[in-house]
Structure formats: structure tokens, C-alpha cells
MITORSE-890796 format. One record per residue (C-alpha): x, y, z. Coordinates in nm, 2 decimals. Each point is the difference from the previous one (the first is absolute). Layout:
N
{X X	Y Y	Z Z}
...
This chain:
102
{X 1.71	Y 2.49	Z -7.90}
{X 0.15	Y -0.16	Z 0.31}
{X 0.32	Y 0.19	Z 0.17}
{X 0.22	Y -0.25	Z 0.23}
{X 0.04	Y 0.12	Z 0.34}
{X 0.23	Y -0.20	Z 0.20}
{X -0.12	Y -0.36	Z -0.02}
{X -0.36	Y 0.06	Z -0.06}
{X -0.20	Y 0.15	Z -0.29}
{X -0.22	Y 0.29	Z 0.01}
{X -0.24	Y 0.16	Z -0.26}
{X 0.08	Y 0.33	Z -0.15}
{X -0.35	Y 0.18	Z -0.09}
{X 0.16	Y 0.30	Z -0.16}
{X 0.25	Y -0.05	Z -0.30}
{X 0.07	Y 0.29	Z -0.23}
{X 0.13	Y 0.00	Z -0.35}
{X 0.34	Y -0.02	Z 0.11}
{X -0.06	Y -0.33	Z 0.19}
{X 0.07	Y 0.12	Z 0.36}
{X -0.21	Y -0.10	Z 0.27}
{X -0.19	Y 0.29	Z 0.18}
{X -0.01	Y 0.25	Z -0.30}
{X -0.29	Y 0.20	Z -0.08}
{X -0.27	Y -0.10	Z -0.30}
{X 0.01	Y 0.35	Z -0.12}
{X 0.24	Y -0.05	Z -0.25}
{X -0.15	Y -0.32	Z -0.12}
{X -0.37	Y 0.19	Z -0.02}
{X 0.15	Y 0.26	Z -0.22}
{X 0.13	Y -0.25	Z -0.24}
{X -0.33	Y -0.19	Z -0.02}
{X -0.25	Y 0.25	Z -0.03}
{X 0.09	Y 0.12	Z -0.34}
{X -0.02	Y -0.34	Z -0.17}
{X -0.35	Y -0.07	Z 0.03}
{X -0.09	Y 0.37	Z -0.13}
{X 0.23	Y -0.09	Z -0.30}
{X -0.17	Y -0.33	Z -0.04}
{X -0.34	Y 0.15	Z 0.01}
{X 0.08	Y 0.26	Z -0.26}
{X 0.14	Y -0.25	Z -0.22}
{X -0.30	Y -0.20	Z 0.05}
{X -0.27	Y 0.26	Z -0.06}
{X 0.21	Y 0.13	Z -0.32}
{X -0.03	Y -0.37	Z -0.12}
{X -0.36	Y -0.03	Z 0.08}
{X -0.09	Y 0.34	Z -0.18}
{X 0.21	Y -0.13	Z -0.31}
{X -0.19	Y -0.33	Z -0.02}
{X -0.33	Y 0.19	Z 0.06}
{X 0.08	Y 0.23	Z -0.26}
{X 0.10	Y -0.28	Z -0.25}
{X -0.33	Y -0.18	Z 0.08}
{X -0.20	Y 0.29	Z -0.08}
{X 0.17	Y 0.09	Z -0.32}
{X -0.02	Y -0.38	Z -0.11}
{X -0.37	Y 0.01	Z 0.05}
{X -0.05	Y 0.35	Z -0.18}
{X 0.20	Y -0.15	Z -0.29}
{X -0.24	Y -0.31	Z 0.03}
{X -0.31	Y 0.22	Z -0.01}
{X 0.13	Y 0.22	Z -0.29}
{X 0.07	Y -0.31	Z -0.21}
{X -0.35	Y -0.13	Z 0.05}
{X -0.12	Y 0.32	Z -0.11}
{X 0.23	Y -0.02	Z -0.31}
{X -0.14	Y -0.34	Z -0.09}
{X -0.36	Y 0.13	Z -0.01}
{X 0.09	Y 0.28	Z -0.23}
{X -0.20	Y 0.03	Z -0.34}
{X 0.19	Y -0.04	Z -0.32}
{X -0.09	Y 0.39	Z -0.03}
{X 0.15	Y 0.09	Z 0.31}
{X 0.32	Y -0.22	Z -0.06}
{X 0.04	Y 0.20	Z -0.32}
{X -0.02	Y 0.31	Z 0.20}
{X 0.26	Y -0.08	Z 0.22}
{X 0.23	Y -0.14	Z -0.29}
{X -0.01	Y -0.40	Z 0.12}
{X -0.06	Y -0.29	Z -0.21}
{X -0.21	Y -0.29	Z 0.11}
{X 0.31	Y -0.22	Z 0.03}
{X 0.16	Y 0.27	Z 0.24}
{X -0.30	Y 0.03	Z 0.20}
{X -0.01	Y -0.37	Z 0.05}
{X 0.36	Y -0.05	Z 0.10}
{X -0.01	Y 0.27	Z 0.26}
{X -0.34	Y -0.12	Z 0.14}
{X 0.14	Y -0.35	Z 0.04}
{X 0.31	Y 0.11	Z 0.19}
{X 0.01	Y -0.10	Z 0.37}
{X -0.08	Y 0.25	Z 0.26}
{X 0.37	Y -0.01	Z 0.15}
{X 0.14	Y 0.06	Z -0.35}
{X 0.02	Y 0.37	Z 0.06}
{X 0.12	Y 0.27	Z -0.23}
{X 0.35	Y 0.11	Z 0.08}
{X -0.14	Y 0.36	Z 0.02}
{X -0.25	Y -0.07	Z 0.25}
{X 0.24	Y -0.17	Z 0.24}
{X 0.16	Y 0.18	Z 0.31}
């Protein structure tokens, strides 16, 4: 920020939140130090949710592959028809059951 003194211009190196030249940076410092912590926390939560979603998606994918490999006797034991097993095993890995999504 430039401050006019007489006819020449001099540079002000310390400008506070109120815009006054020569003010301390201590107020500015306390304002900006909490923002990175909040952003980091938000980013960590987002990454954790994404990681959990992918882990769940690949678990479901594995379960669907196991389901597709069941014999007719095993399908009967769990009470599923051949068509039900085929439909479930053909679903995409991102098509998660609603009870498995956080």
C-alpha cells in the first residue's frame, strides 16, 4: 500500500486489517491461522469418506463375484433364484446398496 507524504510516495510495509499503515500483523495472523486448520480438517474428512466409499465399492464388487459363482444348491440355501443372482452380479461396482453407503 502506498501512503502519500507531501509530494513524494513512500511504501508502507506493515498494513493491518483496518488498513492503517504501521499497524501490527498480530491481528492478521490470528485471523488467517484458523483457516488452514479448517480446510485441512475438511479435506481430511472428504478424503476419508472417498476412501471409505471406494473400499465399500470394492467389497461389494467382490461379494457380487462370489455370489455369481454360487452353485444351484448354494443359491437355494440362501433363497435366491438364478435370475436374481444374475441381476445382482451384473450391477456396476459403483451401484452400491443404500444400506452400505455412509
